[in-house]
N, CA, C, O and the ligand as a Tripos MOL2 file, in Angstrom:
@<TRIPOS>MOLECULE
protein
  289   287    73     0     0
PROTEIN
NO_CHARGES

@<TRIPOS>ATOM
      1 N          74.9810   49.6170   86.6710 N.3       1 MET1
      2 CA         74.9850   50.1150   87.9740 C.3       1 MET1
      3 C          75.3630   51.6950   87.6460 C.2       1 MET1
      4 O          76.1200   51.9010   86.6960 O.2       1 MET1
      5 N          74.9060   52.7000   88.3320 N.am      2 MET2
      6 CA         75.0510   54.0380   88.0820 C.3       2 MET2
      7 C          75.8940   54.4940   89.3370 C.2       2 MET2
      8 O          75.5600   54.3740   90.5160 O.2       2 MET2
      9 N          77.1880   55.1060   88.7800 N.am      3 MET3
     10 CA         78.0210   55.4790   89.9420 C.3       3 MET3
     11 C          77.9860   57.2990   89.9150 C.2       3 MET3
     12 O          77.4890   57.8980   88.9610 O.2       3 MET3
     13 N          78.4940   57.9010   90.9180 N.am      4 LYS4
     14 CA         78.7390   59.1060   90.7020 C.3       4 LYS4
     15 C          80.2660   59.2470   90.9810 C.2       4 LYS4
     16 O          80.9720   58.5760   91.7330 O.2       4 LYS4
     17 N          80.6050   60.3560   90.1310 N.am      5 CYS5
     18 CA         82.3120   60.4810   89.6800 C.3       5 CYS5
     19 C          82.6020   61.4060   91.0440 C.2       5 CYS5
     20 O          82.0100   62.4190   91.4150 O.2       5 CYS5
     21 N          83.5870   60.7830   91.5820 N.am      6 THR6
     22 CA         84.3220   61.5780   92.8370 C.3       6 THR6
     23 C          84.8160   63.0340   92.7280 C.2       6 THR6
     24 O          84.8360   63.9290   93.5730 O.2       6 THR6
     25 N          85.2420   63.0070   91.3350 N.am      7 ARG7
     26 CA         85.8660   64.2630   90.9000 C.3       7 ARG7
     27 C          84.8630   65.2250   90.4850 C.2       7 ARG7
     28 O          84.8190   66.3050   91.0750 O.2       7 ARG7
     29 N          84.0350   64.9670   89.5250 N.am      8 CYS8
     30 CA         83.2660   65.9640   88.7940 C.3       8 CYS8
     31 C          81.5740   65.7840   89.3710 C.2       8 CYS8
     32 O          80.6700   66.6100   89.2410 O.2       8 CYS8
     33 N          81.5120   64.4980   90.0010 N.am      9 GLY9
     34 CA         79.9670   64.6380   90.6990 C.3       9 GLY9
     35 C          78.9590   64.1840   89.5760 C.2       9 GLY9
     36 O          77.7730   64.0430   89.8740 O.2       9 GLY9
     37 N          79.3270   63.9910   88.5120 N.am     10 ILE10
     38 CA         78.3800   63.5830   87.2950 C.3      10 ILE10
     39 C          78.0490   61.8350   87.6040 C.2      10 ILE10
     40 O          78.8220   60.9440   87.9580 O.2      10 ILE10
     41 N          76.6820   61.8060   87.3260 N.am     11 ALA11
     42 CA         76.4320   60.3490   87.4950 C.3      11 ALA11
     43 C          76.6990   59.5510   85.9390 C.2      11 ALA11
     44 O          76.3050   60.0470   84.8830 O.2      11 ALA11
     45 N          77.2920   58.4980   86.0110 N.am     12 TYR12
     46 CA         77.8400   57.5280   85.0610 C.3      12 TYR12
     47 C          77.5930   56.2070   85.2350 C.2      12 TYR12
     48 O          77.4330   55.6760   86.3330 O.2      12 TYR12
     49 N          77.5500   55.5220   83.9170 N.am     13 SER13
     50 CA         77.6650   54.0440   84.2330 C.3      13 SER13
     51 C          78.9540   53.5730   84.2450 C.2      13 SER13
     52 O          79.6810   53.8400   83.2890 O.2      13 SER13
     53 N          79.3850   52.8810   85.2190 N.am     14 HIS14
     54 CA         80.6820   52.1970   85.5020 C.3      14 HIS14
     55 C          81.0100   51.3060   84.1370 C.2      14 HIS14
     56 O          82.1860   51.0780   83.8530 O.2      14 HIS14
     57 N          80.1700   50.9210   83.4910 N.am     15 THR15
     58 CA         80.6720   50.2010   82.0230 C.3      15 THR15
     59 C          81.1750   51.0950   81.0720 C.2      15 THR15
     60 O          81.8970   50.7350   80.1410 O.2      15 THR15
     61 N          80.7990   52.3090   81.2830 N.am     16 ARG16
     62 CA         81.1410   53.3540   80.4810 C.3      16 ARG16
     63 C          82.5240   54.0950   80.7060 C.2      16 ARG16
     64 O          83.0970   54.7670   79.8480 O.2      16 ARG16
     65 N          82.9090   53.8950   81.8230 N.am     17 SER17
     66 CA         84.1180   54.8150   82.4630 C.3      17 SER17
     67 C          85.3140   54.4230   81.5370 C.2      17 SER17
     68 O          85.4470   53.2960   81.0590 O.2      17 SER17
     69 N          86.3070   55.6320   81.3000 N.am     18 THR18
     70 CA         87.3850   55.0500   80.5570 C.3      18 THR18
     71 C          88.5680   55.1010   81.6340 C.2      18 THR18
     72 O          89.7170   54.9710   81.2100 O.2      18 THR18
     73 N          88.3710   55.2670   82.8830 N.am     19 SER19
     74 CA         89.2900   55.2020   84.0900 C.3      19 SER19
     75 C          89.2980   53.6280   84.3600 C.2      19 SER19
     76 O          88.4080   52.7830   84.2650 O.2      19 SER19
     77 N          90.7850   53.5480   84.7730 N.am     20 ALA20
     78 CA         90.9260   52.2050   85.2570 C.3      20 ALA20
     79 C          90.2630   52.0820   86.7060 C.2      20 ALA20
     80 O          90.0580   50.9480   87.1410 O.2      20 ALA20
     81 N          89.9300   53.1650   87.4490 N.am     21 LEU21
     82 CA         89.1610   53.0300   88.4130 C.3      21 LEU21
     83 C          87.7150   53.2840   88.2040 C.2      21 LEU21
     84 O          87.1920   54.3360   88.5710 O.2      21 LEU21
     85 N          87.0550   52.3110   87.6050 N.am     22 VAL22
     86 CA         85.7740   52.7430   86.7980 C.3      22 VAL22
     87 C          84.7400   52.9890   88.1780 C.2      22 VAL22
     88 O          83.8220   53.7870   87.9920 O.2      22 VAL22
     89 N          84.8210   52.4770   89.2710 N.am     23 LEU23
     90 CA         83.8570   52.8160   90.4180 C.3      23 LEU23
     91 C          84.0480   54.0950   91.1030 C.2      23 LEU23
     92 O          83.2370   54.5430   91.9130 O.2      23 LEU23
     93 N          85.2680   54.7450   90.7220 N.am     24 THR24
     94 CA         85.4900   55.8950   91.3840 C.3      24 THR24
     95 C          85.4790   57.0860   90.4440 C.2      24 THR24
     96 O          84.9770   58.0930   90.9440 O.2      24 THR24
     97 N          85.8960   57.1980   89.2590 N.am     25 TYR25
     98 CA         85.9810   58.1850   88.4020 C.3      25 TYR25
     99 C          85.1180   57.9250   86.8900 C.2      25 TYR25
    100 O          85.2090   56.8380   86.3180 O.2      25 TYR25
    101 N          84.3770   58.9310   86.3960 N.am     26 CYS26
    102 CA         83.5880   58.7840   85.3680 C.3      26 CYS26
    103 C          84.6270   58.5810   83.9170 C.2      26 CYS26
    104 O          84.2500   58.0440   82.8750 O.2      26 CYS26
    105 N          85.7410   59.0480   84.1200 N.am     27 GLY27
    106 CA         86.6540   58.7000   82.8490 C.3      27 GLY27
    107 C          88.2220   58.9730   83.3780 C.2      27 GLY27
    108 O          88.5790   59.0140   84.5550 O.2      27 GLY27
    109 N          89.0090   59.1380   82.2600 N.am     28 MET28
    110 CA         90.3500   58.9510   82.5550 C.3      28 MET28
    111 C          90.7410   60.1480   83.0050 C.2      28 MET28
    112 O          91.5610   60.2190   83.9200 O.2      28 MET28
    113 N          90.0600   61.5620   82.2630 N.am     29 LEU29
    114 CA         90.3680   62.9000   82.6170 C.3      29 LEU29
    115 C          90.3440   63.1840   84.1300 C.2      29 LEU29
    116 O          91.2430   63.7780   84.7250 O.2      29 LEU29
    117 N          89.2080   62.6930   84.6940 N.am     30 CYS30
    118 CA         89.0660   62.7760   86.1990 C.3      30 CYS30
    119 C          89.7840   61.9380   87.0070 C.2      30 CYS30
    120 O          89.9830   62.2690   88.1760 O.2      30 CYS30
    121 N          90.2260   60.8540   86.5520 N.am     31 GLU31
    122 CA         91.2970   60.1460   87.3840 C.3      31 GLU31
    123 C          92.4260   60.6850   87.4010 C.2      31 GLU31
    124 O          93.0830   60.7820   88.4370 O.2      31 GLU31
    125 N          92.8750   61.1780   86.0990 N.am     32 VAL32
    126 CA         94.1610   61.9000   86.2830 C.3      32 VAL32
    127 C          94.4110   63.1830   87.0030 C.2      32 VAL32
    128 O          95.3650   63.4740   87.7240 O.2      32 VAL32
    129 N          93.2630   63.9650   86.6350 N.am     33 SER33
    130 CA         93.2130   65.2620   87.5210 C.3      33 SER33
    131 C          93.1000   65.4030   88.7640 C.2      33 SER33
    132 O          93.3640   66.4230   89.4000 O.2      33 SER33
    133 N          92.5420   63.9790   89.3410 N.am     34 ASP34
    134 CA         92.3590   64.0310   90.6810 C.3      34 ASP34
    135 C          93.4860   63.4250   91.3830 C.2      34 ASP34
    136 O          93.9700   63.9680   92.3760 O.2      34 ASP34
    137 N          93.9630   62.2240   90.8710 N.am     35 LEU35
    138 CA         95.1770   61.7380   91.3950 C.3      35 LEU35
    139 C          96.5060   62.1800   91.1440 C.2      35 LEU35
    140 O          97.4580   61.9130   91.8760 O.2      35 LEU35
    141 N          96.5760   63.0060   89.8760 N.am     36 GLY36
    142 CA         97.7680   63.4250   89.3280 C.3      36 GLY36
    143 C          98.5960   62.6270   88.2980 C.2      36 GLY36
    144 O          99.4950   63.0660   87.5810 O.2      36 GLY36
    145 N          98.0750   61.2640   88.3720 N.am     37 TYR37
    146 CA         98.4790   60.4620   87.3310 C.3      37 TYR37
    147 C          97.4040   59.4600   87.0570 C.2      37 TYR37
    148 O          96.3830   59.4210   87.7430 O.2      37 TYR37
    149 N          97.6130   58.7070   86.1270 N.am     38 SER38
    150 CA         96.6520   57.5250   85.6910 C.3      38 SER38
    151 C          96.9750   56.2730   86.3000 C.2      38 SER38
    152 O          98.1580   55.9510   86.4170 O.2      38 SER38
    153 N          96.2230   55.6690   86.6270 N.am     39 MET39
    154 CA         96.4990   54.1140   87.0640 C.3      39 MET39
    155 C          97.0910   53.3980   86.0240 C.2      39 MET39
    156 O          98.1020   52.7600   86.3160 O.2      39 MET39
    157 N          96.6990   53.3640   84.9110 N.am     40 ALA40
    158 CA         97.2370   52.7270   83.7080 C.3      40 ALA40
    159 C          98.7480   53.2750   83.7250 C.2      40 ALA40
    160 O          99.6330   52.4350   83.8880 O.2      40 ALA40
    161 N          99.0820   54.5350   83.5780 N.am     41 ALA41
    162 CA        100.5320   54.9010   83.6010 C.3      41 ALA41
    163 C         101.2350   54.5490   84.8170 C.2      41 ALA41
    164 O         102.4450   54.3230   84.7750 O.2      41 ALA41
    165 N         100.5040   54.4780   86.0200 N.am     42 PHE42
    166 CA        101.0120   53.9840   87.1690 C.3      42 PHE42
    167 C         101.7960   52.6920   87.1730 C.2      42 PHE42
    168 O         102.8190   52.4780   87.8250 O.2      42 PHE42
    169 N         101.1760   51.8620   86.3580 N.am     43 GLU43
    170 CA        101.6950   50.5030   86.2710 C.3      43 GLU43
    171 C         102.8510   50.2550   85.4020 C.2      43 GLU43
    172 O         103.5080   49.2140   85.3910 O.2      43 GLU43
    173 N         103.0720   51.4100   84.5920 N.am     44 LYS44
    174 CA        104.1590   51.2240   83.3590 C.3      44 LYS44
    175 C         105.3240   52.3340   83.7950 C.2      44 LYS44
    176 O         106.4280   52.3810   83.2530 O.2      44 LYS44
    177 N         104.8710   53.2530   84.9070 N.am     45 ALA45
    178 CA        105.8760   54.1910   85.0180 C.3      45 ALA45
    179 C         107.1510   53.7060   85.8370 C.2      45 ALA45
    180 O         107.0660   52.8820   86.7480 O.2      45 ALA45
    181 N         108.2190   54.2340   85.4690 N.am     46 PRO46
    182 CA        109.5470   53.9660   86.7490 C.3      46 PRO46
    183 C         109.1760   54.5240   87.9440 C.2      46 PRO46
    184 O         108.4710   55.5270   88.0570 O.2      46 PRO46
    185 N         109.6560   53.8650   88.8570 N.am     47 ILE47
    186 CA        109.6020   54.0250   90.3980 C.3      47 ILE47
    187 C         109.8190   55.5220   90.7300 C.2      47 ILE47
    188 O         109.4220   56.0450   91.7710 O.2      47 ILE47
    189 N         110.4550   56.1260   89.7900 N.am     48 VAL48
    190 CA        110.8460   57.6780   90.3840 C.3      48 VAL48
    191 C         109.8400   58.4370   89.9450 C.2      48 VAL48
    192 O         109.6010   59.4690   90.5720 O.2      48 VAL48
    193 N         109.1160   58.1280   88.8950 N.am     49 GLU49
    194 CA        107.9390   58.9790   88.3580 C.3      49 GLU49
    195 C         106.8630   58.8790   89.4230 C.2      49 GLU49
    196 O         106.2580   59.8750   89.8210 O.2      49 GLU49
    197 N         106.6400   57.6540   89.8730 N.am     50 LEU50
    198 CA        105.5770   57.3300   90.7790 C.3      50 LEU50
    199 C         105.7180   58.2410   92.0720 C.2      50 LEU50
    200 O         104.8470   58.9890   92.5160 O.2      50 LEU50
    201 N         107.1290   58.0070   92.6440 N.am     51 ARG51
    202 CA        107.1710   58.8310   93.7680 C.3      51 ARG51
    203 C         107.0680   60.2710   93.5030 C.2      51 ARG51
    204 O         106.3870   60.9760   94.2470 O.2      51 ARG51
    205 N         107.7810   60.8240   92.3560 N.am     52 ARG52
    206 CA        107.3050   62.0900   92.1640 C.3      52 ARG52
    207 C         105.6800   62.6180   91.9370 C.2      52 ARG52
    208 O         105.3260   63.7860   92.0960 O.2      52 ARG52
    209 N         104.9090   61.6550   91.5890 N.am     53 ALA53
    210 CA        103.4710   61.8810   91.4510 C.3      53 ALA53
    211 C         102.8470   61.7820   92.7760 C.2      53 ALA53
    212 O         101.8540   62.4620   93.0360 O.2      53 ALA53
    213 N         103.3780   60.9620   93.6490 N.am     54 ILE54
    214 CA        102.8630   60.5860   94.9900 C.3      54 ILE54
    215 C         103.1630   62.0220   95.9510 C.2      54 ILE54
    216 O         102.3880   62.4820   96.7900 O.2      54 ILE54
    217 N         104.3270   62.4950   95.6210 N.am     55 ARG55
    218 CA        104.6880   63.5680   96.3060 C.3      55 ARG55
    219 C         104.1210   64.7620   96.0780 C.2      55 ARG55
    220 O         104.1320   65.6060   96.9750 O.2      55 ARG55
    221 N         103.5630   65.0110   94.9060 N.am     56 ARG56
    222 CA        103.0420   65.8710   94.1630 C.3      56 ARG56
    223 C         101.6430   66.1230   94.8080 C.2      56 ARG56
    224 O         101.1720   67.2170   95.1190 O.2      56 ARG56
    225 N         101.0750   64.8960   94.9450 N.am     57 ARG57
    226 CA         99.6450   64.7450   95.5240 C.3      57 ARG57
    227 C          99.7510   64.9450   97.1300 C.2      57 ARG57
    228 O          98.7860   65.3960   97.7480 O.2      57 ARG57
    229 N         100.8130   64.6360   97.7040 N.am     58 GLN58
    230 CA        100.9110   64.8160   99.2560 C.3      58 GLN58
    231 C         101.0750   66.1170   99.4760 C.2      58 GLN58
    232 O         100.6690   66.5660  100.5490 O.2      58 GLN58
    233 N         101.7260   67.0310   98.4750 N.am     59 GLU59
    234 CA        102.0040   68.3750   98.7530 C.3      59 GLU59
    235 C         100.8750   69.2540   98.4790 C.2      59 GLU59
    236 O         100.7660   70.3730   98.9810 O.2      59 GLU59
    237 N          99.9130   68.6520   97.5520 N.am     60 ARG60
    238 CA         98.7750   69.3620   97.2340 C.3      60 ARG60
    239 C          97.7850   69.2120   98.4540 C.2      60 ARG60
    240 O          97.0740   70.1370   98.8460 O.2      60 ARG60
    241 N          97.8090   68.0190   98.9840 N.am     61 GLU61
    242 CA         97.0450   67.8690  100.2970 C.3      61 GLU61
    243 C          97.6550   68.5840  101.3770 C.2      61 GLU61
    244 O          96.8580   69.0780  102.1740 O.2      61 GLU61
    245 N          98.7440   68.7410  101.5740 N.am     62 GLU62
    246 CA         99.2120   69.5480  102.6220 C.3      62 GLU62
    247 C          98.8030   71.0600  102.3760 C.2      62 GLU62
    248 O          98.2650   71.6910  103.2850 O.2      62 GLU62
    249 N          99.0490   71.6130  101.1990 N.am     63 VAL63
    250 CA         98.7440   73.0480  100.8420 C.3      63 VAL63
    251 C          97.1330   73.0890  101.2140 C.2      63 VAL63
    252 O          96.8350   74.0750  101.8880 O.2      63 VAL63
    253 N          96.1500   72.2870  100.9290 N.am     64 ILE64
    254 CA         94.8650   72.2180  101.0030 C.3      64 ILE64
    255 C          94.5380   72.3230  102.4830 C.2      64 ILE64
    256 O          93.7200   73.1270  102.9270 O.2      64 ILE64
    257 N          95.2790   71.3980  103.2690 N.am     65 GLY65
    258 CA         95.0750   71.4520  104.4380 C.3      65 GLY65
    259 C          95.5860   72.5990  105.5020 C.2      65 GLY65
    260 O          95.0550   72.9440  106.5580 O.2      65 GLY65
    261 N          96.5670   72.9870  104.9960 N.am     66 LEU66
    262 CA         97.0780   74.5360  105.5150 C.3      66 LEU66
    263 C          96.1810   75.4680  105.3750 C.2      66 LEU66
    264 O          95.9200   76.2090  106.3230 O.2      66 LEU66
    265 N          95.4990   75.6010  104.0610 N.am     67 ALA67
    266 CA         94.6870   76.6720  103.5980 C.3      67 ALA67
    267 C          93.2750   76.4580  104.5120 C.2      67 ALA67
    268 O          92.6490   77.4070  104.9840 O.2      67 ALA67
    269 N          92.9270   75.1830  104.6580 N.am     68 ALA68
    270 CA         91.6990   74.7180  105.4520 C.3      68 ALA68
    271 C          91.7980   75.4260  106.9200 C.2      68 ALA68
    272 O          90.9990   76.1790  107.4760 O.2      68 ALA68
    273 N          92.9450   74.9660  107.3090 N.am     69 ARG69
    274 CA         93.5100   75.5210  108.9720 C.3      69 ARG69
    275 C          93.4440   76.9540  109.0200 C.2      69 ARG69
    276 O          92.8160   77.4490  109.9560 O.2      69 ARG69
    277 N          94.0380   77.7850  108.0850 N.am     70 MET70
    278 CA         94.2770   79.1670  108.0330 C.3      70 MET70
    279 C          92.7900   79.8110  107.9660 C.2      70 MET70
    280 O          92.4870   80.8100  108.6180 O.2      70 MET70
    281 N          91.9860   79.1950  107.1910 N.am     71 ALA71
    282 CA         90.6090   79.8040  106.9350 C.3      71 ALA71
    283 C          89.9920   79.6490  108.3260 C.2      71 ALA71
    284 O          89.4410   80.6300  108.8260 O.2      71 ALA71
    285 N          90.0440   78.5150  108.9700 N.am     72 ALA72
    286 CA         89.3000   78.1580  110.1020 C.3      72 ALA72
    287 C          89.3800   79.3670  111.2880 C.2      72 ALA72
    288 O          88.7840   79.2250  112.3560 O.2      72 ALA72
    289 ZN         84.2460   62.8840   86.5380 Zn       73 ZN73
@<TRIPOS>BOND
     1     1     2 1
     2     2     3 1
     3     3     4 2
     4     3     5 am
     5     5     6 1
     6     6     7 1
     7     7     8 2
     8     7     9 am
     9     9    10 1
    10    10    11 1
    11    11    12 2
    12    11    13 am
    13    13    14 1
    14    14    15 1
    15    15    16 2
    16    15    17 am
    17    17    18 1
    18    18    19 1
    19    19    20 2
    20    19    21 am
    21    21    22 1
    22    22    23 1
    23    23    24 2
    24    23    25 am
    25    25    26 1
    26    26    27 1
    27    27    28 2
    28    27    29 am
    29    29    30 1
    30    30    31 1
    31    31    32 2
    32    31    33 am
    33    33    34 1
    34    34    35 1
    35    35    36 2
    36    35    37 am
    37    37    38 1
    38    38    39 1
    39    39    40 2
    40    39    41 am
    41    41    42 1
    42    42    43 1
    43    43    44 2
    44    43    45 am
    45    45    46 1
    46    46    47 1
    47    47    48 2
    48    47    49 am
    49    49    50 1
    50    50    51 1
    51    51    52 2
    52    51    53 am
    53    53    54 1
    54    54    55 1
    55    55    56 2
    56    55    57 am
    57    57    58 1
    58    58    59 1
    59    59    60 2
    60    59    61 am
    61    61    62 1
    62    62    63 1
    63    63    64 2
    64    63    65 am
    65    65    66 1
    66    66    67 1
    67    67    68 2
    68    67    69 am
    69    69    70 1
    70    70    71 1
    71    71    72 2
    72    71    73 am
    73    73    74 1
    74    74    75 1
    75    75    76 2
    76    75    77 am
    77    77    78 1
    78    78    79 1
    79    79    80 2
    80    79    81 am
    81    81    82 1
    82    82    83 1
    83    83    84 2
    84    83    85 am
    85    85    86 1
    86    86    87 1
    87    87    88 2
    88    87    89 am
    89    89    90 1
    90    90    91 1
    91    91    92 2
    92    91    93 am
    93    93    94 1
    94    94    95 1
    95    95    96 2
    96    95    97 am
    97    97    98 1
    98    98    99 1
    99    99   100 2
   100    99   101 am
   101   101   102 1
   102   102   103 1
   103   103   104 2
   104   103   105 am
   105   105   106 1
   106   106   107 1
   107   107   108 2
   108   107   109 am
   109   109   110 1
   110   110   111 1
   111   111   112 2
   112   111   113 am
   113   113   114 1
   114   114   115 1
   115   115   116 2
   116   115   117 am
   117   117   118 1
   118   118   119 1
   119   119   120 2
   120   119   121 am
   121   121   122 1
   122   122   123 1
   123   123   124 2
   124   123   125 am
   125   125   126 1
   126   126   127 1
   127   127   128 2
   128   127   129 am
   129   129   130 1
   130   130   131 1
   131   131   132 2
   132   131   133 am
   133   133   134 1
   134   134   135 1
   135   135   136 2
   136   135   137 am
   137   137   138 1
   138   138   139 1
   139   139   140 2
   140   139   141 am
   141   141   142 1
   142   142   143 1
   143   143   144 2
   144   143   145 am
   145   145   146 1
   146   146   147 1
   147   147   148 2
   148   147   149 am
   149   149   150 1
   150   150   151 1
   151   151   152 2
   152   151   153 am
   153   153   154 1
   154   154   155 1
   155   155   156 2
   156   155   157 am
   157   157   158 1
   158   158   159 1
   159   159   160 2
   160   159   161 am
   161   161   162 1
   162   162   163 1
   163   163   164 2
   164   163   165 am
   165   165   166 1
   166   166   167 1
   167   167   168 2
   168   167   169 am
   169   169   170 1
   170   170   171 1
   171   171   172 2
   172   171   173 am
   173   173   174 1
   174   174   175 1
   175   175   176 2
   176   175   177 am
   177   177   178 1
   178   178   179 1
   179   179   180 2
   180   179   181 am
   181   181   182 1
   182   182   183 1
   183   183   184 2
   184   183   185 am
   185   185   186 1
   186   186   187 1
   187   187   188 2
   188   187   189 am
   189   189   190 1
   190   190   191 1
   191   191   192 2
   192   191   193 am
   193   193   194 1
   194   194   195 1
   195   195   196 2
   196   195   197 am
   197   197   198 1
   198   198   199 1
   199   199   200 2
   200   199   201 am
   201   201   202 1
   202   202   203 1
   203   203   204 2
   204   203   205 am
   205   205   206 1
   206   206   207 1
   207   207   208 2
   208   207   209 am
   209   209   210 1
   210   210   211 1
   211   211   212 2
   212   211   213 am
   213   213   214 1
   214   214   215 1
   215   215   216 2
   216   215   217 am
   217   217   218 1
   218   218   219 1
   219   219   220 2
   220   219   221 am
   221   221   222 1
   222   222   223 1
   223   223   224 2
   224   223   225 am
   225   225   226 1
   226   226   227 1
   227   227   228 2
   228   227   229 am
   229   229   230 1
   230   230   231 1
   231   231   232 2
   232   231   233 am
   233   233   234 1
   234   234   235 1
   235   235   236 2
   236   235   237 am
   237   237   238 1
   238   238   239 1
   239   239   240 2
   240   239   241 am
   241   241   242 1
   242   242   243 1
   243   243   244 2
   244   243   245 am
   245   245   246 1
   246   246   247 1
   247   247   248 2
   248   247   249 am
   249   249   250 1
   250   250   251 1
   251   251   252 2
   252   251   253 am
   253   253   254 1
   254   254   255 1
   255   255   256 2
   256   255   257 am
   257   257   258 1
   258   258   259 1
   259   259   260 2
   260   259   261 am
   261   261   262 1
   262   262   263 1
   263   263   264 2
   264   263   265 am
   265   265   266 1
   266   266   267 1
   267   267   268 2
   268   267   269 am
   269   269   270 1
   270   270   271 1
   271   271   272 2
   272   271   273 am
   273   273   274 1
   274   274   275 1
   275   275   276 2
   276   275   277 am
   277   277   278 1
   278   278   279 1
   279   279   280 2
   280   279   281 am
   281   281   282 1
   282   282   283 1
   283   283   284 2
   284   283   285 am
   285   285   286 1
   286   286   287 1
   287   287   288 2
@<TRIPOS>SUBSTRUCTURE
     1 MET1         2 RESIDUE 1 A MET
     2 MET2         6 RESIDUE 1 A MET
     3 MET3        10 RESIDUE 1 A MET
     4 LYS4        14 RESIDUE 1 A LYS
     5 CYS5        18 RESIDUE 1 A CYS
     6 THR6        22 RESIDUE 1 A THR
     7 ARG7        26 RESIDUE 1 A ARG
     8 CYS8        30 RESIDUE 1 A CYS
     9 GLY9        34 RESIDUE 1 A GLY
    10 ILE10       38 RESIDUE 1 A ILE
    11 ALA11       42 RESIDUE 1 A ALA
    12 TYR12       46 RESIDUE 1 A TYR
    13 SER13       50 RESIDUE 1 A SER
    14 HIS14       54 RESIDUE 1 A HIS
    15 THR15       58 RESIDUE 1 A THR
    16 ARG16       62 RESIDUE 1 A ARG
    17 SER17       66 RESIDUE 1 A SER
    18 THR18       70 RESIDUE 1 A THR
    19 SER19       74 RESIDUE 1 A SER
    20 ALA20       78 RESIDUE 1 A ALA
    21 LEU21       82 RESIDUE 1 A LEU
    22 VAL22       86 RESIDUE 1 A VAL
    23 LEU23       90 RESIDUE 1 A LEU
    24 THR24       94 RESIDUE 1 A THR
    25 TYR25       98 RESIDUE 1 A TYR
    26 CYS26      102 RESIDUE 1 A CYS
    27 GLY27      106 RESIDUE 1 A GLY
    28 MET28      110 RESIDUE 1 A MET
    29 LEU29      114 RESIDUE 1 A LEU
    30 CYS30      118 RESIDUE 1 A CYS
    31 GLU31      122 RESIDUE 1 A GLU
    32 VAL32      126 RESIDUE 1 A VAL
    33 SER33      130 RESIDUE 1 A SER
    34 ASP34      134 RESIDUE 1 A ASP
    35 LEU35      138 RESIDUE 1 A LEU
    36 GLY36      142 RESIDUE 1 A GLY
    37 TYR37      146 RESIDUE 1 A TYR
    38 SER38      150 RESIDUE 1 A SER
    39 MET39      154 RESIDUE 1 A MET
    40 ALA40      158 RESIDUE 1 A ALA
    41 ALA41      162 RESIDUE 1 A ALA
    42 PHE42      166 RESIDUE 1 A PHE
    43 GLU43      170 RESIDUE 1 A GLU
    44 LYS44      174 RESIDUE 1 A LYS
    45 ALA45      178 RESIDUE 1 A ALA
    46 PRO46      182 RESIDUE 1 A PRO
    47 ILE47      186 RESIDUE 1 A ILE
    48 VAL48      190 RESIDUE 1 A VAL
    49 GLU49      194 RESIDUE 1 A GLU
    50 LEU50      198 RESIDUE 1 A LEU
    51 ARG51      202 RESIDUE 1 A ARG
    52 ARG52      206 RESIDUE 1 A ARG
    53 ALA53      210 RESIDUE 1 A ALA
    54 ILE54      214 RESIDUE 1 A ILE
    55 ARG55      218 RESIDUE 1 A ARG
    56 ARG56      222 RESIDUE 1 A ARG
    57 ARG57      226 RESIDUE 1 A ARG
    58 GLN58      230 RESIDUE 1 A GLN
    59 GLU59      234 RESIDUE 1 A GLU
    60 ARG60      238 RESIDUE 1 A ARG
    61 GLU61      242 RESIDUE 1 A GLU
    62 GLU62      246 RESIDUE 1 A GLU
    63 VAL63      250 RESIDUE 1 A VAL
    64 ILE64      254 RESIDUE 1 A ILE
    65 GLY65      258 RESIDUE 1 A GLY
    66 LEU66      262 RESIDUE 1 A LEU
    67 ALA67      266 RESIDUE 1 A ALA
    68 ALA68      270 RESIDUE 1 A ALA
    69 ARG69      274 RESIDUE 1 A ARG
    70 MET70      278 RESIDUE 1 A MET
    71 ALA71      282 RESIDUE 1 A ALA
    72 ALA72      286 RESIDUE 1 A ALA
    73 ZN73       289 GROUP 0 **** ****
């Protein structure tokens, strides 16, 4: 099955993806740069680290949302 990476847009085979989210990202690097963390690390990381990663992601989305509103 050929997939299109959500992050970089490249076409890839899901059997070759090094990401834990094989149907979403072509590889681990895209997973990490898009989420701000890897799912593999997510499963092992202490809860404090997870909260921090999630907060970073939310903050980034807020900044993007704000920029979009300002540009509109
Ligand atoms: Zn990719």
